[in-house]
C-alpha positions in Angstrom: 68.3 32.0 1.4 65.0 33.7 3.1 64.0 31.1 6.0 65.8 30.8 8.8 65.3 26.8 8.7 67.1 27.1 5.1 64.1 26.3 3.3 63.8 28.1 0.1 60.7 31.1 0.3 60.2 31.5 -3.6 58.6 28.3 -5.3 61.5 25.7 -7.4 62.0 27.3 -10.3 61.7 23.7 -12.0 57.8 24.0 -11.8 55.6 26.4 -14.0 54.1 28.2 -11.0 58.1 29.3 -9.9 58.8 29.5 -13.7 55.8 31.9 -13.2 56.5 33.6 -10.2 59.8 34.8 -11.5 58.9 35.9 -14.8 56.0 38.6 -13.0 58.7 39.6 -10.3 61.3 40.4 -13.6 58.5 41.9 -15.5 56.0 43.6 -13.5 56.0 47.2 -13.4 53.6 47.1 -10.5 52.6 45.2 -7.3 49.6 46.1 -4.9 50.7 46.4 -1.6 48.2 45.5 1.4 48.5 47.2 4.5 46.2 47.0 7.4 44.6 51.0 9.1 44.3 51.3 12.4 40.7 50.4 12.6 41.8 47.2 11.0 41.2 47.5 7.2 42.7 46.1 4.2 44.7 49.1 2.3 45.5 47.9 -1.3 47.9 50.2 -3.2 49.4 50.2 -6.9 53.2 50.5 -6.1 56.8 50.8 -8.5 59.2 48.2 -7.3 62.3 46.6 -7.6 62.9 42.9 -7.1 66.4 42.1 -5.3 68.0 39.0 -5.4 70.0 37.4 -2.7 73.7 38.0 -3.2 74.8 34.6 -4.3 71.3 32.7 -4.1 70.4 30.8 -6.8 67.8 30.2 -6.4 66.1 33.5 -7.0 64.9 34.2 -3.1 64.9 37.8 -2.0 62.9 41.3 -1.4 60.6 43.9 -2.7 61.9 47.8 -2.8 59.7 49.9 -2.5 60.1 53.3 -2.1 57.0 55.9 -0.4 56.2 59.4 0.4 57.1 60.1 4.3 53.2 61.5 4.7 52.0 58.6 2.8 49.1 56.6 5.2 50.3 53.3 4.2 54.1 54.4 6.0 52.1 55.3 8.9 50.6 51.3 8.8 53.5 49.3 7.6 55.5 51.0 10.6 53.0 49.9 13.0 51.9 46.7 11.6 55.2 45.2 9.7 53.7 42.6 7.8 51.8 43.3 5.0 51.0 41.2 1.5 51.4 42.0 -2.0 49.9 40.9 -5.2 50.0 41.1 -8.7 47.0 41.9 -11.1 45.7 38.1 -12.6 47.2 37.5 -16.2 46.3 39.0 -18.9 45.7 35.3 -20.6 45.2 33.0 -17.8 44.6 33.4 -14.6 47.8 34.0 -12.8 47.9 34.8 -9.3 50.7 35.2 -6.8 50.4 36.8 -3.1 53.2 37.0 -0.8 53.1 37.6 2.6 56.2 39.4 4.4 57.4 41.7 6.9 58.5 45.4 5.8 61.4 47.1 7.2 62.5 50.6 6.9 65.8 51.6 5.4 67.4 54.7 6.8 69.8 56.0 4.7 69.0 54.2 1.2 70.0 55.9 -1.9 67.2 57.8 -3.9 65.5 55.9 -6.4 67.4 57.9 -8.9 70.4 56.3 -7.5 69.7 52.6 -7.7 70.4 51.8 -11.9 68.3 48.7 -12.4 64.9 51.4 -10.8 65.8 54.2 -13.1 66.1 51.1 -16.0 62.8 49.7 -15.1 60.2 52.9 -15.6 62.0 55.5 -17.6 60.0 54.8 -20.3 56.5 54.8 -17.5 58.0 57.8 -15.6 58.4 59.9 -19.1 55.1 58.2 -20.8 52.6 58.9 -17.4 54.3 61.8 -16.2 56.9 63.4 -18.9 59.3 63.9 -16.1 62.9 61.3 -15.6 62.3 58.6 -12.9 64.2 60.4 -9.6 61.6 63.4 -10.7 58.8 61.3 -11.0 59.2 60.1 -7.7 61.0 63.1 -6.6 58.4 63.0 -3.3 58.7 59.2 -2.4 62.0 59.0 -0.4 61.1 56.6 2.3 62.7 53.2 1.1 61.3 49.6 2.6 62.5 46.6 1.3 59.9 43.8 2.4 61.1 40.1 2.0 58.1 37.6 2.0 58.0 34.8 4.1 55.8 32.9 2.0 54.5 33.1 -1.7 51.4 31.5 -2.5 48.9 31.1 -5.2 48.6 29.0 -9.4 
């Protein structure tokens, strides 16, 4: 459970929306991370991510694990304004919209992407197809790990 009051953040898994959210968290390869720059302008960026369910949470609440280049403007924005939004593209066959809002935590000393087996498994094909490299090689400059824990999910 994410919420201080003991309320789950993800929608009820017994609902169609709840099932769609969980499917997309498991299957999608890209999520749009939206930060806000110092001028107050939203800055959407497509990023690779890994959904990490909370340990022993059967409901499926958890957090996004996302890596960034240490020179990325979005990283500076997240340090100054740590509340962000994330969303998937609309669904291919139906309009499937999920928007997450949450807070960023910089994970000091977190293992690099190449040492996260679930991350490597998820992106091996994409790294080879688009970059001709392993995940570790393709993401070498993305050394700063962040956890984004949703506080709210909305959509349909």
